[in-house]
C-alpha positions, 0 to 999 in steps of 0.5 A: 885871041882878044876877049871883048866881054866879061861873064860871071864865070870869066870873072870867078876864074880871074879871081881864082887866077889871081889867088893862084898867083898870088899863092905861088908868090906870097913869101916874096910879099911876106918878105917885103916887110919894112921892119926886120923882125918876123912880121912880114904877113902881108902876102898871107893876109892878102892870099886869105883874103882872096881865097875867101872870096874863091872858097864862095865861088868854087863849085858853084854856077856863078851866074851873072857878073853882078851876082859873082862880083857880089858873092866874092866880095862878100866872101872876102870881106868875111875873111879879111885879115890885116890892113892889106887884106881889109883894103883888098876887100874893099877894092873888090867890094868897090868893083862889085858896086861898079858891076851892080845890075850888069849881066855881062860887062864891056870894056867901059863898065870894066873901067867904071867898076875898077874906078869904084874899086878905087873909090871904095878902097879910099873911102874905107881907110880913114887916114890914106897913105900914098906909097901903098896898095892904094896908090898902086891900084889908083894910078894903075887904073887911071893909067889903064882907063885913060888908053881905053877905046870901044875896041880895047880888049880885056887882054889889052886893059890888063896889059896896061894895068899891070905895066902901070902896077909895076911902075907905080909900085917902083915909085912908092919908096919915093912916097914913103921914107920908111920904104926908101930906108929899108930898101924895099917897095910897098908889099900890099902893092906887090900883093896886088901885082901878082893878083893882076898877073893871075887875073891876066893869065886866067883870060888866056886860060893859063892858070889851070885848075885852082880850088880854094885852100880856105880853111874851113871846118870840114864836116864829118860823121857825127857819132850819134851814139854819144846822145842816147835815149836818156841823154839831156840836151844841155847846150842847145843847138847852133843854129845858122841861116841865110834868109832872102826877104820876100817883098810879098812878106815884108817891106824889103827896102825898108826892113829893119834888121832889129825885128829879127835881131831882137827876137833872137836875143829873146830866144837864145844867145851868142847872136850874130845877125847882119844884112847884105842887101835883101839877105839876112845872115844869122847865127844863134845858140838856142834850144828852140831852133823850130821857133826861131825858123818859124818867125824869121820865115815870116819876112822870107825864105831860107837860102841855107840852114844849119842846125847842130846839136851842141850837146853832141858835138860837146860829147865828141869834143870831150871824147876826142880831147879828154887828154888835153887840160881845159883853159879855165878862162874859155869856160866862163859863162858871160852874162849880159852886162853893160860893157864888155872887153875884147882884145887880140893876143898870141901865146897862152900865157899872154892871153890868160893874163888878159882874162885875169885883168878883166878881158872878156874874150881874147881873139887869138892873133898877133904879129904875123897871124892876123884875125879875120873880120869873122874872128871879131863878129864871133867874139862880139856875140860871145861877150853879150854886152851892150857896148864892147871895147875893142883892143886890136894891140897891133896897127895891122889889125885895127882896120879889121876890127873896124870893119867888124865893128861896122858889120856887127848889129847887136851891140855898140862897138867902140875900137880903142886903136891900141898898136901894142900889147902893152897899150891894150894891157894897160888900158884894160887894167885900168878899166873903170866901168862907172861912167857913160861910153864917152867917160870910159872910152876917154879913161881907156885911151888915156891909160893906153897913152900913158904906158909904154910897150917896148920889145925885143925880137930877132932880125931876119935881115941886115939893116940900118935904121934909126941910126942903128946898124943891125946884122941878120940874126941879131937881137934888136930892141925897138918902140913902135917902128923905132929901133933903139938898140941891137945886140948878139944876145938877148938879155944884153939886148934886152937890158939895153933897151930896159935902160933906154926906155925906163924913166921914174914915171913908171911904177910898174915894169912888166916883163913878158917872157916869149916862147923861145926865151929861157925862164932863167934868163927872164928871171935874171933880166928882172933882178937886174932891172930890179937892182937898178931901179928899186922904186919900180915894181918888176914883174915876170910873166911867161907869155908864151908869144911868138916873135917877141923874146921879151915885151916889156909893159911900163905902166 
C-alpha cells in the first residue's frame, strides 16, 4: 500500500508516531552524551518538545494540513527545552510555513515543506555547527528530495529520508572532534532518526494508540466552601484567553499588540501577551476580568477563556500545604522597576543564594532538567520591569532563553549568554543598575568573563579525554568541557581541581556543596583550600544542586 497525499489528520498521526518512537528510545539518546557526567538529557528535551505538539493535537479535529502543522509547531515552540528541543521546534515551525495554505499535500509539497524546515532551523541558530541535528536533517532532506518523482509515495520518501538520516548520523563524528573523541554520534541527530522512524511507521498505521504524556496542571474539583460570604478577594483573578482578531473589528494585518498589552498592564499584573498570526494569547492577574474581556472583544472574538479566583486557589494551596515551610524569597512582591534579573539554577540553596544577591526570579532547572520557553515567559511576566537581563547559566539553555525573549512583548529581553552557574553568579553579584542598558549589559558580561567556574561530578562511563583517563564512577574535575583531573574520592578530586584552577587573580573562592556531598567534607575541603591560599576568602554554601558534587566559583 502506498500513500500519495498527506492530510492534516495523517500528519497529526505521524507526529504522534514520532513522539511515541522517540519516547521508547529516549534513554538511548540521553546516553549519547559527549561528556561523561549525567548531562545526557537530549532525548528527554526532544521528547518533551514534540510531545507538547502532540498535546495540542490530541483529541481535536485537526482540519487542514496547514492548520494542523501550525498548531503542532506552536505547541512545540511553547514546550521547547534545551538546544536540541529548540532546534526541533524550529524544524517543525519551518515545515509548518512550507504547508501554509495547503489543504492536503502532494509529494512536491512535502519536499518544499521539509526544505523550509531546514532553512528555519539554520536561521534559528546564530552560529550553526555542522555535525549536529542540523547537518543530519539537512543532508537527509536533500537526499530524499533529489530522488522524488511525481509517482513517489510518502512511504518511499520516508524510506529515503531515513536511509540518509542514518548515513549522515554515522558521519557526524568526522565533523565534530568532540564526538569522535567520545566515541559517540550526535545525540540530537539520533533523536530525529527515531522521530522519522515513528512518522514512517504511522504512515502504515503501525504505531497504535498514543496520547500525549505532556505534563499539564490537571483540573480538579475546587472546594468552593473555602471562599465564603464573608471572604475578601485578596488576589484577584487569573485570566487567560485566546482572541482571534476580526477584520470587521480592526485592521488585522496591521494590528499593533501594544493596543492590548498596554491595557492589560494598566489593568493588572503578571502580563504575558504575544501574537501568532491573527491570534492573541494573553495572561493577566486582575481584579476586573470583565473590563478586560469587554475591551479586548472590541478587536475580535474569544477562542478560549479561563478565569480562576486566585484567592480560592490560595486558600486551597494553604490548606493542602500547611505543613510545608514557605520559601520567603518566593513571597516577595516585585514592584515595577527599570531593570530585572532572571537566571536558571537547580537546588534550593543555590536558588536562594541567587535571590540573596539580587536576582528577581530564578527559573528552576539546569543540568539534565532544562526549562521550557513557557517557563521563561512566566518569569518575564513576574519580574515586572522595563528590561530583563537573563542568565541561562548553562550552554544548553541559551537558545531556549533567546526564543522566549523573541516571543515576549512586554519588556526588552537581554540574554547574557552565561554557560555556567559561576558566570551567572559573578555577573549578578556585580550588577550595577546605574547606567543605560548597553552600559549595564557590558558590566554584566565583563563580570561573567572575569570569573571562573569549575565542577566536580561522578563519571557515568569510561573515557579518555583531554589527556585524563577516567573510569566509570570516578570523580572528575572540569572547567567547561575540559577535564582537568580524576580521582576515586570526591574531596581528593576537588582539592586537585582547586589547585589547578586557583590563581592570585581571584579574591573569593566559593564552594557550593551538592545534594549528595556531606557537610563535613565540604568544610574540610574549605579549610584545606583556605590554609593553602590564605589571601583568598573561602566561602561554603549548601547549594543542594543535583549532578555536581561541588561547584567552585572564583571571583
